[in-house]
C-alpha positions in Angstrom: 107.1 146.6 -142.2 105.5 143.8 -140.1 103.9 144.5 -136.8 106.8 142.7 -135.1 109.4 144.7 -136.9 107.6 148.0 -136.1 107.4 147.1 -132.4 111.1 146.2 -132.3 112.0 149.4 -134.1 110.7 151.4 -131.2 113.3 150.1 -128.8 115.5 147.4 -130.2 113.9 144.7 -128.1 110.6 143.5 -126.7 109.9 141.9 -123.4 107.7 138.9 -123.1 106.7 138.7 -119.4 106.0 135.5 -117.5 102.4 134.5 -117.0 100.5 131.7 -115.2 100.1 129.6 -118.3 103.0 129.5 -120.9 102.0 131.4 -124.0 103.7 133.3 -126.8 102.3 136.7 -127.5 104.3 139.7 -128.9 102.3 142.8 -128.5 99.2 142.1 -130.6 101.1 139.6 -132.7 100.0 136.0 -132.0 101.7 132.9 -133.4 99.9 131.4 -136.4 98.3 128.1 -136.0 100.0 124.9 -137.1 98.2 122.0 -138.7 97.1 120.8 -135.3 96.0 124.2 -134.1 97.5 126.5 -131.5 99.7 125.1 -128.8 97.9 124.3 -125.5 97.5 121.7 -122.9 96.1 118.3 -123.7 93.7 116.5 -121.5 96.6 114.7 -119.8 98.2 118.1 -119.0 100.9 117.8 -121.6 101.6 120.2 -124.5 102.6 117.3 -126.7 102.6 113.6 -125.7 103.4 112.3 -129.2 106.8 112.2 -131.1 108.8 115.4 -130.9 109.1 116.8 -134.5 112.7 116.4 -135.7 114.8 117.5 -137.3 113.8 121.0 -136.2 115.3 124.5 -135.9 114.4 128.1 -135.0 116.3 131.3 -135.3 113.6 133.5 -133.7 112.9 135.1 -137.1 109.2 134.8 -136.2 109.7 135.6 -132.5 109.2 132.6 -130.2 106.6 131.1 -132.5 108.9 128.3 -133.5 108.4 126.8 -130.1 104.6 127.3 -129.9 104.1 125.8 -133.3 106.2 122.7 -132.6 105.3 121.2 -129.2 106.8 123.9 -127.0 106.5 127.1 -125.0 108.7 129.7 -123.3 108.4 131.0 -119.7 110.1 132.9 -117.0 109.7 133.2 -113.2 108.7 136.6 -111.7 111.6 139.0 -112.0 113.2 137.2 -114.9 112.3 137.5 -118.5 112.9 136.6 -122.1 112.9 138.9 -125.1 114.0 139.4 -128.7 117.1 141.5 -129.4 118.6 142.9 -132.5 122.1 142.7 -131.1 124.0 140.4 -130.5 122.6 138.1 -133.2 124.3 135.2 -135.0 122.0 134.9 -138.0 119.0 136.9 -139.2 117.7 140.0 -137.5 116.9 138.6 -134.1 118.2 136.5 -131.2 116.7 135.6 -127.8 117.8 137.1 -124.5 117.2 135.2 -121.3 117.6 137.4 -118.2 117.7 136.4 -114.5 117.3 138.8 -111.6 118.8 136.9 -108.7 119.2 139.8 -106.2 122.0 138.0 -104.4 119.7 135.3 -103.2 120.6 131.6 -103.2 117.2 130.8 -104.8 116.8 129.3 -108.3 115.7 131.6 -111.1 115.0 130.8 -114.7 114.0 132.0 -118.1 113.8 129.3 -120.7 112.1 127.8 -123.8 110.9 124.2 -123.8 110.0 121.5 -126.3 108.1 118.5 -125.1 107.2 115.0 -126.4 108.7 111.6 -127.2 112.3 112.2 -128.2 114.0 110.6 -131.2 115.9 107.4 -130.6 119.1 109.4 -131.1 119.6 113.1 -131.8 121.9 116.1 -131.4 120.3 119.0 -129.4 122.1 122.2 -130.2 122.0 126.0 -129.7 124.3 128.9 -130.2 125.0 130.9 -127.0 126.5 134.3 -126.3 127.7 134.9 -122.8 128.9 138.4 -121.9 132.2 138.6 -120.0 132.2 139.2 -116.3 130.0 136.2 -115.3 131.6 134.4 -112.4 130.9 132.3 -109.2 128.1 130.3 -110.8 126.0 128.0 -108.6 124.1 125.4 -110.6 124.3 127.5 -113.8 122.3 125.5 -116.4 122.1 126.1 -120.1 120.4 122.9 -121.3 118.1 120.7 -119.3 116.2 117.4 -119.9 113.5 116.1 -117.6 111.1 113.3 -118.1 108.1 111.2 -116.8 104.8 110.0 -118.1 102.0 112.0 -119.8 99.5 113.2 -117.2 102.1 113.4 -114.4 103.5 116.9 -114.3 106.0 116.0 -111.6 108.7 115.3 -114.1 112.2 114.2 -112.9 115.5 115.6 -113.9 117.6 113.6 -116.4 120.5 115.4 -118.0 121.9 118.9 -117.6 124.6 120.8 -119.5 126.0 123.3 -116.9 128.8 125.8 -116.5 131.4 125.5 -113.8 134.3 127.7 -112.8 137.7 126.4 -111.7 140.1 128.0 -109.2 141.7 130.1 -111.9 138.4 131.6 -112.8 138.0 129.7 -116.1 134.5 128.8 -117.1 133.9 125.3 -118.7 131.0 123.1 -119.6 130.1 119.8 -118.0 127.3 117.3 -118.0 125.3 116.5 -114.9 123.3 113.3 -114.6 120.5 114.4 -112.3 118.6 111.1 -112.0 118.8 109.0 -108.8 122.5 108.5 -107.9 123.5 111.8 -109.6 126.9 112.1 -111.1 128.9 114.9 -112.9 130.8 114.2 -116.1 133.6 116.7 -116.4 136.1 117.3 -119.1 139.5 115.6 -118.6 141.3 118.6 -120.2 138.8 121.4 -119.9 138.2 123.6 -122.9 137.6 127.2 -121.9 134.1 128.5 -122.4 134.3 131.7 -124.5 132.7 134.9 -123.6 131.7 138.0 -125.8 131.3 135.8 -128.9 128.9 133.1 -130.1 129.7 129.5 -129.4 127.9 126.3 -130.4 126.8 123.9 -127.7 125.5 120.5 -128.8 124.4 117.5 -126.7 124.1 114.0 -128.2 121.6 111.7 -126.5 121.1 108.1 -127.6 118.0 106.9 -125.7 118.1 103.5 -123.9 116.4 102.0 -120.9 119.3 99.5 -120.7 123.1 99.9 -120.8 123.2 100.6 -124.5 122.7 104.4 -124.3 125.2 107.1 -125.0 125.8 110.8 -124.4 128.3 113.3 -125.8 129.0 117.0 -125.5 130.4 119.2 -128.2 131.6 122.9 -128.1 132.2 124.5 -131.5 132.3 121.1 -133.1 134.9 119.8 -130.7 134.0 116.8 -128.7 134.5 117.5 -125.0 133.3 114.2 -123.5 131.5 111.0 -124.4 130.0 108.4 -122.1 128.8 105.0 -123.6 127.1 101.9 -122.4 124.8 103.6 -119.9 121.1 103.9 -119.2 120.1 107.3 -120.6 116.3 107.6 -120.8 113.4 105.3 -120.0 110.7 108.0 -120.0 107.5 108.2 -122.1 107.6 112.0 -122.1 110.6 114.4 -122.1 111.0 118.1 -121.9 114.1 119.8 -123.4 114.9 123.2 -122.0 117.3 125.9 -123.5 118.0 129.2 -121.7 119.2 130.6 -118.4 118.9 129.0 -115.0 121.0 129.5 -111.8 120.9 129.4 -108.1 123.4 132.2 -107.9 125.8 134.0 -110.2 127.8 137.2 -110.3 126.5 139.7 -111.4 123.2 139.0 -109.8 121.4 140.3 -113.0 122.5 137.7 -115.5 121.7 137.8 -119.2 122.8 135.4 -121.9 121.7 135.2 -125.6 120.6 132.3 -127.7 120.2 131.8 -131.5 119.8 129.0 -134.0 118.4 126.3 -131.8 118.1 122.9 -133.4 117.5 119.2 -133.2 119.6 117.2 -135.7 119.4 113.5 -136.3 123.0 113.3 -137.6 126.0 115.6 -137.7 
């Protein structure tokens, strides 16, 4: 039995607490080095200012090391956390849980994993999510986030978000938020309900363009929910792609969702 398996056998999950510098350590198990060495900040402050390795995927079989090896890291603010769980899982023995402790305050909290670098010209950014029933009244509930800028400037600006909204009937549904200057929300014309208590696949297509030749699309369980073409999408040298749990407020105040099989695909 591996050290990781032995540790998980003690309680079914293992917390990785937030720290001042993003790092991935599970008990005494540290992520193995990749060809370029362990993840860490470059002189310009970035973790990776080169091309983002793609295609790529992680199912958390080696804990959160899939992020550290390939231009990424995971983190949580104080009071929130991320951990491995043995249930629910979609594939393999583990999935990731991202838990927020909002305490009823209208203050953003987050627990997420990040990959960083120069994005492919066009790609599909996907993950499987499991949201327990009972979540309601979300305020800025974000599952996927892109922000960008230039290497060396850590004041990165928001670009694209995949968020969850609730209508008057209580139904949850996905939408896309353009968070750049002149922000705009792209909502579904005929909203497809967001399922709870089961795994669903979220995929966001981004065709990068600094002129009006870009395109975005959102998919849920392989069904196209929306598509926007002939727009400026990304003129940044460096982009961070976040997957996890972020909210200003939500009920219940302690919010946990689960993620498995995160991927970047160059084609569907």
